[in-house]
C-alpha positions as CSV (number, residue, x, y, z in Angstrom):
1,M,83.7,71.1,68.9
2,G,86.0,74.2,68.8
3,R,89.8,74.2,70.6
4,S,88.7,77.4,72.1
5,V,85.2,76.0,73.4
6,R,86.4,73.0,74.5
7,E,89.5,74.1,76.8
8,N,86.6,76.6,78.6
9,L,84.8,73.3,79.8
10,Y,87.9,72.5,81.4
11,L,89.6,76.1,82.5
12,H,86.8,77.6,84.1
13,L,86.0,76.5,87.1
14,P,83.8,77.5,90.0
15,P,84.7,79.1,92.5
16,A,86.9,77.0,95.6
17,S,86.6,77.0,99.3
18,P,90.0,78.5,101.6
19,E,90.8,74.6,101.9
20,Q,90.5,73.8,98.4
21,R,92.6,77.3,97.3
22,S,95.4,75.4,100.0
23,Q,95.1,72.3,98.2
24,V,97.7,72.7,95.0
25,R,101.0,74.2,95.7
26,L,103.8,75.3,93.4
27,R,107.3,75.0,93.9
28,L,109.8,77.2,92.3
29,L,112.4,77.6,94.7
30,N,115.5,74.9,95.7
31,G,113.9,73.6,92.3
32,F,110.1,72.7,90.7
33,G,107.3,70.8,92.4
34,L,103.9,70.8,92.2
35,T,101.7,69.1,95.1
36,C,98.1,68.4,95.4
37,G,96.1,67.6,99.0
38,G,99.6,67.4,99.9
39,N,100.9,64.4,97.6
40,S,103.1,65.5,94.5
41,V,102.1,65.8,91.1
42,P,104.9,64.3,88.3
43,L,104.6,66.9,85.0
44,A,106.4,66.1,82.2
45,V,109.3,69.4,81.5
46,S,107.5,70.9,79.0
47,A,104.3,70.8,81.3
48,Q,107.0,72.4,83.4
49,R,108.4,74.8,82.2
50,L,104.8,76.1,81.2
51,V,103.1,76.5,84.8
52,A,106.9,78.1,85.8
53,F,107.0,80.3,83.4
54,L,103.0,81.4,83.9
55,A,103.7,81.8,88.1
56,L,106.7,84.4,87.1
57,S,103.8,86.5,85.4
58,E,101.7,89.0,86.9
59,R,99.4,88.7,84.6
60,P,97.4,86.9,81.9
61,L,100.4,86.9,78.6
62,P,99.6,86.1,75.0
63,R,99.5,82.4,74.3
64,V,102.2,83.4,70.8
65,Y,104.2,85.2,72.9
66,V,104.1,82.1,75.5
67,A,105.1,79.9,72.8
68,G,107.6,81.8,71.4
69,I,109.3,82.3,74.7
70,L,109.5,78.5,75.7
71,W,110.1,77.5,71.7
72,I,112.3,79.8,70.9
73,D,114.0,78.1,68.7
74,A,111.2,76.3,66.8
75,S,109.3,77.4,63.7
76,D,106.2,79.3,65.2
77,K,103.8,76.2,63.7
78,R,105.7,74.0,66.1
79,A,105.9,76.5,69.1
80,N,102.1,76.3,68.7
81,G,102.1,73.0,68.4
82,S,104.1,72.1,71.3
83,L,102.3,74.9,73.4
84,R,98.9,73.1,72.9
85,S,100.7,69.5,73.6
86,A,101.5,71.5,77.0
87,L,98.7,72.8,78.2
88,W,97.0,69.2,77.8
89,R,99.7,68.0,79.8
90,V,99.1,70.3,82.8
91,R,95.4,69.3,83.3
92,L,94.5,67.4,86.8
93,R,91.9,65.6,87.6
94,N,90.8,68.3,90.8
95,I,91.8,71.7,89.4
96,E,93.4,72.9,86.1
97,L,96.7,74.6,86.4
98,V,96.1,77.0,83.2
99,E,93.1,79.4,82.4
100,A,93.0,80.3,78.7
101,A,90.6,83.3,77.7
102,A,90.4,85.2,74.4
103,D,94.1,84.2,73.4
104,Y,94.7,84.9,76.5
105,L,97.3,82.2,79.3
106,S,97.7,82.5,83.6
107,L,97.9,80.3,85.9
108,N,95.2,79.4,87.9
109,P,95.2,81.6,90.9
110,L,93.3,78.7,93.3
111,V,97.5,77.5,92.4
112,V,99.6,78.6,96.0
113,V,103.3,79.7,94.4
114,D,106.0,80.1,96.9
115,V,107.7,82.3,94.2
116,R,104.5,85.3,95.3
117,E,104.1,84.4,99.0
118,L,107.9,85.4,99.2
119,A,107.3,88.5,96.7
120,A,104.1,89.5,99.3
121,Q,106.5,88.9,102.4
122,A,109.2,90.7,100.9
123,R,107.2,93.9,100.3
124,R,105.4,94.3,103.5
125,L,109.1,94.0,105.1
126,L,109.8,96.9,102.9
127,D,107.3,99.2,103.2
128,P,108.4,101.2,106.9
129,S,104.6,101.7,107.4
130,C,103.8,97.8,107.8
131,S,102.9,96.1,110.6
132,C,104.3,92.8,109.8
133,A,102.7,89.4,111.2
134,E,104.9,87.0,113.2
135,S,104.9,85.0,110.0
136,D,107.2,87.9,108.5
137,F,109.8,87.7,110.2
138,D,110.4,84.1,109.0
139,E,113.8,83.9,106.5
140,S,113.8,81.0,105.7
141,P,111.6,82.2,102.1
142,F,114.9,83.9,101.6
143,R,117.0,81.4,101.3
144,G,116.2,80.0,98.1
145,E,116.8,79.4,94.7
146,L,114.9,79.6,92.0
147,L,114.8,76.7,89.8
148,P,118.0,75.9,90.2
149,G,119.6,73.5,87.2
150,W,117.3,75.8,84.7
151,Y,119.0,77.6,81.9
152,D,116.4,79.6,79.9
153,D,116.9,82.8,79.6
154,W,113.7,83.9,81.2
155,V,114.3,82.3,84.4
156,L,117.9,83.5,84.5
157,I,116.3,86.6,84.2
158,E,113.8,86.5,86.8
159,R,116.4,84.5,89.0
160,E,118.7,87.5,89.6
161,R,115.4,89.8,90.1
162,E,114.7,87.5,92.7
163,R,117.7,87.0,94.7
164,Q,117.9,90.9,94.8
165,I,114.4,90.8,96.5
166,R,115.6,87.7,98.8
167,L,118.4,90.0,99.5
168,H,117.4,93.2,99.9
169,A,113.9,92.0,102.7
170,L,117.3,90.0,104.7
171,E,118.4,92.7,105.4
172,V,115.7,94.6,105.8
173,L,114.6,92.1,108.3
174,C,117.4,91.8,110.2
175,E,117.3,95.5,110.6
176,R,113.5,95.4,111.9
177,L,115.1,92.5,114.6
178,T,117.4,94.1,115.2
179,T,115.1,97.4,116.5
180,I,113.3,95.0,118.3
181,G,116.0,94.1,120.1
182,R,115.6,90.3,118.3
183,F,119.2,90.2,118.3
184,G,120.0,86.1,117.2
185,K,117.2,86.0,114.9
186,A,118.5,89.5,113.3
187,I,121.9,88.3,113.7
188,S,120.6,85.0,111.9
189,A,118.1,86.7,108.3
190,G,121.8,89.4,108.1
191,L,124.6,86.0,107.5
192,A,121.7,85.0,105.2
193,A,122.4,88.0,103.3
194,V,125.7,87.9,104.0
195,N,126.4,83.8,103.1
196,A,124.3,84.1,99.4
197,E,125.8,87.2,98.5
198,P,129.5,87.8,100.3
199,L,130.6,90.3,98.5
200,R,127.4,93.1,99.5
201,E,128.5,95.5,101.9
202,S,125.2,96.2,102.9
203,A,124.1,93.2,104.6
204,H,127.6,93.1,106.0
205,R,126.5,96.4,108.0
206,A,123.7,95.0,109.4
207,V,124.8,92.3,110.7
208,I,127.4,94.3,112.5
209,K,124.7,97.2,113.6
210,A,122.7,94.7,115.0
211,H,125.8,93.2,117.0
212,L,127.0,96.4,118.1
213,A,123.1,97.0,118.9
214,E,123.3,93.7,121.1
215,G,126.6,95.1,122.9
216,N,129.4,92.9,120.9
217,A,131.7,95.0,120.0
218,A,133.8,92.3,119.1
219,E,131.8,90.6,117.3
220,A,130.7,94.1,115.4
221,L,135.3,94.1,114.4
222,R,135.1,90.5,113.6
223,Q,132.3,91.2,111.1
224,Y,134.0,94.6,110.0
225,R,137.7,92.3,109.6
226,C,136.1,89.3,107.7
227,Y,134.4,92.0,105.4
228,A,137.7,94.5,104.4
229,Q,139.9,91.9,104.1
230,L,137.8,89.6,101.3
231,L,137.1,92.9,99.7
232,Q,140.6,93.2,99.0
233,A,141.7,89.8,98.0
234,E,138.4,89.5,95.9
235,L,138.6,93.0,94.5
236,Q,141.2,95.0,95.8
237,L,139.2,97.2,97.6
238,E,138.4,99.0,101.1
239,P,135.4,99.3,102.2
240,S,133.0,102.3,102.4
241,S,134.0,105.2,104.3
242,Y,129.9,104.5,105.4
243,M,131.5,101.3,106.5
244,K,134.4,102.5,108.4
245,Q,132.0,104.9,110.1
246,L,130.4,101.7,111.9
247,L,134.7,100.9,112.8
248,R,135.0,104.4,114.2
249,A,131.7,103.8,116.1
250,I,133.4,100.7,117.4
251,S,137.3,102.1,118.8
252,L,135.1,104.9,120.9
253,Q,133.5,102.6,122.6
């Protein structure tokens, strides 16, 4: 029996119920983790890299491309051999993590991925026409770092992209919560963005606006001064004119 036929036997699964869909979860934020039915599933390092790489792609990827990226320093023959070995290692008893079709690979859509959930939440928050659910106002998913300790080039690129998504989402979350008067959660979200990138002015502005909306001019002024001092010490720069306008608004109160 040919390899592609054998793969089809175990890679194509029947439709699953919603309960089954939630059984397999993949965590890429704050470290790699795979669970099935709440139980941790160990994977070899090569299998982890394959699963993570496919999870970060929104579409199926050519097999040769996957092998070339994940085993970039190996010959084509060795890279393809390493890929076949990794594919063998990702098979689970109840579900196959990877689907293969026409020389393309993709993560099984039944696998719930935290990074994909975070991206969907961020899109809802960033869309002003979207009515967000209560769960969308949870800032905790935006506090993670993508695969810390992994230094492959493809990880570094995705980590920066994911970091920008998190920062923008936290700022918008702060603004949205400020608008509806939930100032404590708004300031918490804004400070999470500040802690992630202390020199990011838009994050500080979001916090200052939340303080002002709550009527805490002194807190807003303290936040402004902290940012101005840090910016001067680190980059010998001053806050932007937009930021200084906020300071003038404070002085007029």
